[in-house]
C-alpha positions as MATLAB code, in Angstrom:
seq = 'XXXXXXXXXXXXXXXXXXXXXXXXXXXXXXXXXXXXXXXXXXXXXXXXXXXXXXXXXXXXXXXXXXXXXXXXXXXXXXXXXXXXXXXXXXXXXXXXXXXXXXXXXXXXXXXXXXXXXXXXXXXXXXXXXXXXXXXXXXXXXXXXXXXXXXXXXXXXXXXXXXXXXXXXXXXXXXXXXXXXXXXXXXXXXXXXXXXXXXXXXXXXXXXXXXXXXXXXXXXXXXXXXXXXXXXXXXXXXXXXXXXXXXXXXXXXXXXXXXXXXXXXXXXXXXXXXXXXXXXXXXXXXXXXXXXXXXXXXXXXXXXXXXXXXXXXXXXXXXXXXXXXXXXXXXXXXXXXXXXXXXXXXXXXXXXXXXXXXXXXXXXXXXXXXXXXXXXXXXXXXXXXXXXXXXXXXXXXXXXXXXXXXXXXXXXXXXXXXXXXXXXXXXXXXXXXXXXXXXXXXXXXXXXXXXXXXXXXXXXXXXXXXXXXXXXXXXXXXXXXXXXXXXXXXXXXXXXXXXXXXXXXXXXXXXXXXXXXXXXXXXXXXXXXXXXXXXXXXXXXXXXXXXXXX';
ca = [
      21.557   54.608  175.817;
      18.095   55.713  176.819;
      18.746   55.653  180.552;
      21.045   58.673  180.335;
      18.185   61.169  180.378;
      16.288   59.593  183.280;
      17.744   61.889  185.976;
      16.507   64.886  184.002;
      12.996   63.481  183.765;
      13.006   62.648  187.428;
      14.123   66.128  188.392;
      11.524   67.775  186.176;
       8.750   65.525  187.505;
       9.734   66.548  191.019;
       9.729   70.228  190.105;
       6.304   70.060  188.466;
       4.608   67.858  191.103;
       2.642   69.189  194.112;
       4.842   67.410  196.701;
       4.853   69.114  200.064;
       8.232   70.340  201.229;
       8.259   67.963  204.168;
       7.970   64.966  201.839;
      10.912   66.290  199.869;
      12.791   66.766  203.123;
      12.231   63.150  204.081;
      13.404   62.076  200.650;
      16.583   64.108  200.942;
      17.278   62.889  204.457;
      17.051   59.292  203.286;
      19.312   60.066  200.352;
      21.992   61.829  202.352;
      21.803   59.149  205.015;
      22.572   56.456  202.441;
      25.682   58.190  201.159;
      28.610   55.773  201.002;
      32.365   56.055  201.022;
      33.834   58.238  198.286;
      36.559   55.790  197.361;
      35.761   52.115  197.125;
      39.419   51.125  197.516;
      39.556   52.528  201.051;
      37.568   49.557  202.285;
      39.663   46.916  200.570;
      43.217   48.164  201.101;
      43.832   45.497  203.728;
      42.793   42.822  201.233;
      45.238   44.121  198.638;
      48.054   44.177  201.173;
      47.252   40.604  202.204;
      47.318   39.503  198.561;
      50.707   41.127  198.025;
      52.085   39.314  201.072;
      50.247   36.105  200.102;
      48.337   35.845  203.385;
      45.265   34.240  201.897;
      43.260   33.605  205.056;
      43.809   37.164  206.216;
      42.734   38.413  202.786;
      39.537   36.351  203.046;
      38.807   37.664  206.548;
      39.380   41.290  205.561;
      37.189   40.816  202.488;
      34.289   39.713  204.680;
      34.678   42.944  206.657;
      35.005   45.196  203.610;
      32.232   43.771  201.399;
      29.001   41.842  201.740;
      27.636   38.968  199.601;
      24.182   40.553  199.808;
      24.871   44.289  199.554;
      25.293   46.729  196.678;
      28.860   45.449  196.199;
      27.970   41.751  196.026;
      29.331   41.379  192.496;
      32.655   42.741  193.705;
      32.528   40.460  196.739;
      32.390   37.367  194.541;
      34.929   38.771  192.059;
      37.464   39.511  194.792;
      36.863   36.180  196.558;
      37.184   34.288  193.286;
      40.501   35.981  192.569;
      41.844   35.292  196.062;
      41.003   31.603  195.720;
      42.683   31.513  192.314;
      45.880   33.055  193.669;
      46.078   30.563  196.516;
      45.666   27.667  194.069;
      42.043   26.725  194.818;
      41.038   26.674  191.164;
      37.737   24.828  191.696;
      36.655   27.196  194.475;
      37.711   30.168  192.374;
      35.497   29.099  189.491;
      32.497   28.695  191.797;
      32.870   32.263  193.096;
      33.561   33.747  189.666;
      30.580   31.985  188.110;
      28.345   33.492  190.798;
      29.701   36.937  189.959;
      29.229   36.286  186.244;
      25.564   35.486  186.781;
      25.021   38.726  188.702;
      26.768   40.666  185.924;
      24.399   39.349  183.255;
      23.011   42.279  181.179;
      19.489   40.869  181.607;
      19.748   41.707  185.301;
      21.153   45.192  184.784;
      18.607   47.927  185.646;
      20.374   51.214  184.878;
      17.186   53.297  185.005;
      16.355   52.170  188.538;
      19.970   52.626  189.605;
      20.166   56.140  188.222;
      16.878   57.184  189.808;
      18.098   55.820  193.119;
      21.301   57.798  192.865;
      19.353   61.036  192.391;
      18.428   60.966  196.089;
      21.495   59.089  197.231;
      25.000   58.377  195.963;
      26.038   56.298  192.937;
      28.183   54.392  195.411;
      24.944   52.905  196.781;
      23.789   51.570  193.421;
      24.114   47.871  192.795;
      27.475   47.394  191.090;
      27.002   45.380  187.899;
      30.522   45.399  186.527;
      31.301   46.104  182.885;
      32.009   44.076  179.773;
      35.759   44.304  180.325;
      35.458   42.836  183.813;
      33.107   40.179  182.496;
      35.741   39.200  179.940;
      38.309   39.055  182.751;
      36.045   36.651  184.672;
      36.200   34.224  181.766;
      39.934   34.847  181.378;
      40.664   33.833  184.988;
      38.313   30.868  184.682;
      40.191   29.673  181.586;
      43.449   29.844  183.563;
      41.791   27.829  186.332;
      40.549   25.159  183.934;
      43.902   24.865  182.151;
      45.661   24.411  185.488;
      43.139   21.750  186.484;
      43.574   20.001  183.130;
      47.336   19.844  183.670;
      47.014   18.582  187.244;
      44.729   15.633  186.499;
      45.942   12.177  185.464;
      42.609   11.245  183.909;
      42.307   11.778  180.164;
      38.533   12.062  180.413;
      38.678   14.628  183.237;
      41.325   16.604  181.372;
      39.123   16.823  178.292;
      36.153   17.953  180.406;
      38.200   20.780  181.943;
      39.336   21.808  178.466;
      35.748   21.792  177.176;
      34.766   24.013  180.108;
      37.608   26.358  179.167;
      36.275   26.439  175.606;
      32.895   27.626  176.936;
      34.631   30.512  178.704;
      36.511   31.407  175.523;
      33.190   31.748  173.704;
      31.816   33.877  176.542;
      34.718   36.266  176.086;
      33.919   36.705  172.427;
      30.261   37.424  173.257;
      31.281   40.036  175.853;
      33.530   41.858  173.382;
      30.883   41.766  170.654;
      28.280   43.095  173.084;
      30.604   45.960  174.005;
      30.855   46.890  170.330;
      27.069   46.749  169.894;
      26.483   48.905  172.990;
      28.919   51.535  171.750;
      27.071   51.682  168.448;
      23.773   52.153  170.302;
      25.306   54.911  172.407;
      26.463   56.725  169.287;
      23.083   56.422  167.537;
      21.137   57.725  170.514;
      23.560   60.342  171.778;
      21.997   63.488  170.353;
      18.433   62.538  171.230;
      18.972   61.016  174.623;
      21.297   63.616  176.104;
      20.221   66.617  174.084;
      20.159   69.033  176.982;
      23.494   67.911  178.364;
      25.037   67.896  174.907;
      23.859   71.484  174.453;
      25.538   72.479  177.683;
      28.771   70.759  176.776;
      28.721   72.125  173.195;
      29.562   68.795  171.598;
      28.061   66.934  168.706;
      27.054   63.291  168.679;
      30.070   61.247  169.637;
      31.350   58.666  167.145;
      31.657   55.075  168.286;
      35.076   53.831  169.281;
      36.245   50.256  168.726;
      35.812   47.911  171.687;
      38.922   47.239  173.713;
      39.919   44.089  171.900;
      42.246   41.888  173.904;
      44.466   39.790  171.615;
      45.803   37.679  174.478;
      42.301   36.301  174.997;
      42.403   35.070  171.404;
      45.774   33.444  172.130;
      44.256   31.726  175.151;
      41.368   30.553  173.008;
      43.826   29.151  170.493;
      45.658   27.325  173.279;
      42.417   25.748  174.508;
      41.566   24.539  171.011;
      45.080   23.184  170.527;
      44.998   21.257  173.805;
      41.653   19.792  172.711;
      43.176   18.723  169.397;
      41.022   21.153  167.366;
      43.920   22.444  165.280;
      41.941   24.363  162.645;
      40.051   26.389  165.243;
      43.318   26.971  167.101;
      44.943   28.385  163.981;
      41.989   30.709  163.316;
      42.031   32.051  166.880;
      45.806   32.549  166.683;
      45.409   34.520  163.483;
      42.749   36.707  165.139;
      45.172   37.467  167.955;
      47.965   38.289  165.502;
      45.632   40.577  163.576;
      44.596   42.317  166.788;
      48.181   43.046  167.787;
      49.087   44.229  164.295;
      46.096   46.612  164.342;
      47.422   48.163  167.536;
      44.808   46.852  169.961;
      47.646   46.030  172.329;
      51.355   46.845  172.222;
      52.553   44.432  174.858;
      54.283   42.044  172.471;
      56.848   43.943  170.483;
      57.112   42.199  167.127;
      55.094   40.095  164.749;
      57.958   37.588  164.673;
      57.589   36.928  168.405;
      53.859   36.493  168.059;
      54.208   34.182  165.073;
      55.989   31.651  167.281;
      52.727   31.173  169.156;
      50.904   29.748  166.182;
      50.321   26.052  166.884;
      52.436   23.862  164.611;
      52.851   20.081  164.429;
      55.804   18.983  166.571;
      58.122   16.121  165.779;
      58.605   13.279  168.272;
      62.033   14.366  169.496;
      61.935   13.683  173.225;
      60.640   17.193  173.870;
      57.319   18.620  174.977;
      55.573   22.002  175.185;
      54.956   23.979  178.377;
      53.035   27.257  178.556;
      53.889   29.359  181.610;
      51.719   32.337  182.581;
      52.646   34.921  185.196;
      50.154   37.244  186.883;
      52.064   40.211  188.301;
      51.132   43.068  190.615;
      47.671   44.498  191.240;
      45.475   46.586  188.978;
      45.409   50.306  189.966;
      42.569   51.980  191.827;
      40.327   54.784  190.648;
      40.439   58.150  192.411;
      38.041   61.070  192.672;
      38.345   64.597  191.339;
      35.848   67.456  191.118;
      34.586   69.652  188.313;
      32.707   72.876  189.124;
      29.881   73.709  186.738;
      27.787   76.857  186.425;
      27.316   80.162  184.608;
      30.068   82.748  184.868;
      30.724   86.246  183.594;
      28.482   89.000  182.291;
      27.612   86.956  179.212;
      26.404   84.128  181.435;
      28.402   81.525  179.575;
      28.153   78.034  180.927;
      31.524   76.760  182.164;
      32.902   73.623  183.674;
      36.328   73.747  185.222;
      38.246   71.168  187.254;
      38.983   71.865  190.890;
      42.418   70.316  191.176;
      43.625   68.964  194.498;
      46.477   70.772  196.233;
      48.153   67.711  197.697;
      50.386   66.592  194.847;
      47.653   65.206  192.593;
      47.335   68.295  190.394;
      49.319   66.943  187.461;
      47.533   63.595  187.443;
      44.138   65.283  187.469;
      45.181   67.723  184.755;
      46.289   64.884  182.512;
      42.977   63.109  182.927;
      40.795   66.175  182.397;
      42.732   67.500  179.419;
      42.821   64.204  177.554;
      39.343   62.842  178.256;
      36.910   65.688  178.915;
      38.370   69.159  178.412;
      40.897   68.580  175.654;
      40.547   69.370  171.941;
      39.238   65.834  171.404;
      36.689   65.462  174.144;
      36.840   61.723  173.759;
      40.559   61.613  173.185;
      42.590   58.668  174.342;
      43.935   59.169  177.818;
      46.790   56.789  177.088;
      48.501   59.339  174.857;
      48.682   61.813  177.689;
      49.697   59.118  180.136;
      52.692   58.328  177.952;
      53.552   62.038  177.676;
      52.769   62.387  173.975;
      50.017   65.008  174.231;
      48.972   67.980  176.344;
      52.422   68.341  177.915;
      52.070   72.120  177.980;
      48.877   71.861  180.014;
      50.482   70.118  182.962;
      51.670   73.452  184.355;
      48.202   74.985  184.380;
      46.392   75.216  187.686;
      42.901   75.451  186.185;
      41.144   74.852  182.912;
      37.773   76.352  182.014;
      35.814   75.058  179.052;
      33.288   77.677  178.012;
      30.102   76.762  176.200;
      26.937   78.543  175.151;
      23.758   78.951  177.180;
      21.120   76.747  175.531;
      17.644   78.126  174.900;
      15.826   75.305  176.695;
      17.416   76.121  180.051;
      15.810   79.567  180.143;
      12.324   78.097  180.386;
      13.203   76.003  183.434;
      13.534   78.442  186.319;
      14.402   75.800  188.900;
      17.095   74.358  186.662;
      18.431   77.812  185.852;
      18.558   78.755  189.517;
      20.511   75.613  190.364;
      23.057   76.192  187.600;
      23.416   79.897  188.359;
      24.465   78.991  191.880;
      26.862   76.391  190.514;
      27.664   72.981  191.931;
      30.345   70.324  192.100;
      30.383   67.230  189.864;
      32.697   64.471  191.149;
      34.163   62.056  188.604;
      36.490   59.055  188.818;
      39.947   59.084  187.238;
      43.141   57.045  187.033;
      46.688   58.247  187.726;
      48.862   58.256  184.628;
      51.822   56.829  186.592;
      49.878   53.550  186.903;
      49.844   53.157  183.115;
      53.502   52.177  182.800;
      54.673   48.579  182.500;
      56.311   47.542  185.753;
      57.854   44.109  185.175;
      60.506   42.389  183.059;
      60.530   38.631  183.534;
      62.927   35.885  182.459;
      62.583   32.138  182.909;
      65.521   29.755  183.131;
      65.968   25.966  183.205;
      68.802   23.470  183.007;
      69.102   23.884  179.257;
      68.735   27.632  178.766;
      66.791   30.838  179.379;
      64.000   32.750  177.690;
      62.263   36.083  178.162;
      58.606   36.110  179.197;
      57.002   38.758  176.973;
      54.029   40.645  178.291;
      50.847   39.309  176.759;
      48.471   41.808  178.368;
      48.531   44.840  180.630;
      45.209   44.585  182.431;
      45.923   47.977  183.988;
      46.236   49.629  180.590;
      43.078   48.019  179.270;
      41.060   48.994  182.333;
      42.327   52.565  182.179;
      41.808   52.942  178.434;
      38.252   51.600  178.674;
      37.531   54.060  181.472;
      38.967   56.933  179.429;
      36.885   55.953  176.395;
      33.715   56.351  178.490;
      34.831   59.453  180.408;
      32.592   61.907  178.531;
      29.540   59.677  178.853;
      30.230   59.199  182.565;
      30.613   62.953  183.006;
      27.268   63.512  181.279;
      25.644   61.052  183.651;
      27.289   62.523  186.750;
      26.335   66.053  185.652;
      22.686   65.090  185.116;
      22.556   63.293  188.461;
      24.081   66.168  190.434;
      21.894   68.745  188.680;
      18.813   66.714  189.591;
      19.951   66.648  193.212;
      20.554   70.389  193.179;
      17.082   70.985  191.734;
      15.612   68.746  194.409;
      17.435   70.653  197.130;
      16.471   73.997  195.581;
      12.797   73.012  195.556;
      13.056   72.066  199.216;
      14.817   75.324  200.035;
      12.206   77.423  198.257;
       9.427   75.483  199.968;
      10.824   76.283  203.413;
      11.344   80.008  202.939;
       7.734   81.245  203.014;
       6.305   83.665  205.586;
       4.315   80.976  207.391;
       7.258   78.583  207.722;
       8.984   78.217  211.074;
      12.606   79.206  211.613;
      13.464   75.543  212.174;
      12.046   74.586  208.797;
      13.958   77.424  207.125;
      17.165   76.269  208.751;
      16.476   72.716  207.667;
      15.972   73.859  204.066;
      19.309   75.664  204.090;
      21.094   72.677  205.613;
      19.569   70.317  203.045;
      20.725   72.593  200.246;
      24.249   72.559  201.635;
      24.114   68.790  202.092;
      23.250   68.276  198.436;
      26.563   69.876  197.514;
      28.708   68.264  200.171;
      27.305   64.784  199.657;
      28.231   64.475  195.970;
      30.479   61.478  195.265;
      31.946   59.622  192.313;
      31.618   55.877  191.869;
      35.191   54.576  192.042;
      34.378   50.886  192.370;
      36.208   48.251  190.327;
      37.683   44.757  190.618;
      40.838   45.500  192.642;
      42.473   42.084  193.070;
      42.991   41.616  189.344;
      46.684   41.503  188.400;
      48.225   44.498  186.714;
      50.135   42.576  184.055;
      50.144   39.146  182.418;
      53.429   37.698  181.130;
      53.417   34.497  179.117;
      55.926   32.203  177.407;
      55.827   28.906  175.544;
      58.808   26.605  176.052;
      60.045   23.453  174.318;
      61.575   21.322  177.083;
      62.878   17.768  177.572;
      60.220   15.267  178.633;
      60.035   14.662  182.389;
      60.077   16.867  185.460;
      61.840   20.187  184.992;
      62.495   23.082  187.346;
      61.815   26.567  186.009;
      63.377   29.569  187.723;
      61.501   32.824  187.196;
      63.286   36.140  187.748;
      61.172   39.296  187.762;
      62.643   42.794  187.794;
      60.270   45.521  188.895;
      60.230   49.284  188.490;
      59.357   51.181  191.644;
      58.566   47.981  193.532;
      60.675   45.582  195.572;
      63.486   45.118  193.049;
      64.340   41.577  191.870;
      61.967   38.718  192.690;
      62.984   35.051  192.284;
      60.504   32.192  192.145;
      60.653   28.602  190.957;
      58.118   26.052  189.807;
      58.302   22.333  188.938;
      56.681   21.324  185.659;
      55.948   17.882  184.260;
      56.687   17.889  180.521;
      54.612   15.404  178.494;
      55.201   14.197  174.920;
      52.777   15.646  172.343;
      50.679   17.258  175.052;
      50.800   20.925  175.994;
      51.053   21.465  179.751;
      49.912   24.741  181.334;
      51.138   26.364  184.563;
      50.516   29.745  186.163;
      51.934   31.631  189.136;
      51.431   34.959  190.866;
      54.178   37.501  191.528;
      53.575   40.322  193.981;
      55.408   43.466  192.864;
      54.263   46.143  195.339;
      56.393   47.532  198.145;
      54.205   45.794  200.736;
      55.108   42.406  199.267;
      58.422   42.292  201.150;
      59.821   38.784  201.262;
      56.487   37.093  200.586;
      57.532   35.817  197.166;
      58.827   32.373  197.992;
      60.084   29.590  195.777;
      57.399   27.147  194.703;
];
């Protein structure tokens, strides 16, 4: 996309302009003063703990302290608040908050050029967070769940149909978001060599091929369910077939067999005193992003350009190695991180303490003395990454009733999808972070050179040196994401006797709090699908918060 080269242009305009050093100093002071927290999750940990213990008012109060409805994180504020309201059963309030977030995420309001220019003299953490197409699809997904719950709860046929029509609108929004993601990836691929030519030269990579969008078959199943509940059987069957095709093509491996998926296809049911209930379980919390550093610069007598990760020495080395090897520094620079997360690739690299990827020195850098000076000194590029341990599936759920039991297969791992999408864009994000940090280093270098003349006071010289140091220390990665999303979605369709039935849900967790028991009362109707959802906290902080419903 054309905004990728804006930091370069900005840096070069600064270098070539007659700005006085004191104006540059003021600019840098403002930028360093605006620097935000390195890890977004640090400010919302209390909210996540409240969600796991189902203390909804406390979660709301902590959210107001962590985020602002008018700041750079306002999209996240409405996303998190909408999810909290959903989990506490306020489906109407949840939709209001999520719709506000959806409007702020609209691509027409996204201004990446302005954001990137702002981050040149500040931190990407201070840019207005716009979300991504995956999160936008998740907004519609949660809203569909809200509408289906509301449709089941109402006794009015007319109101039920209106809720279902609203759910159908959200289903169409999901399809638009996924199609837009595919179009944007194609644009990225077409413009890669021209837009990021200098960075591509440094990284010694060719134009990157497009990758398929992260299709989410469960969203097609939800669409099919909406159509079925509206009585639009043909559309329901088409959407079901799209979901089945998606799973068979490997877009998601949550459901294990085509036979299990085939049972979801809507079929006419005989009048036999039975009715259909769909039960959906949201489990756990989506993982957070973390920050790691890559040092870039020229090394050796041949002055080869290198970029090597600076692994942490606090137990995170292996996680950072996995991410770097499989997404940026591996043999496939846009390789799928999931393969490494599951231990299928790069196993031999886990024992290495450092990895250096050597590239050639491009001709165009030699004509830019300020740029060359900055790179010769070297600098740190922070990037966001996920821990591979968060990729695993954590829950096994079974539902029981008076007449039998059934397993609840996993329909979607939101954690996996979020992490795979992030890995798919890792090289592009590294390009952007590299360009941004290089522009900041050039800005600081210009300030330093402007304060080292004979007629400059000692105080000004000291300030120039401090500003140069601050440009390196202030570098941060943008680790923001929607952190109250569930980690996993389990779903089952049951054929039950008409009338009120009690369902007992047993969830076994790995590395969490063990076995969790919940119950829910459902009202089975003849020839009418009823939908119910519940949340299951699976983290260690959940304790005894999972109560019977």
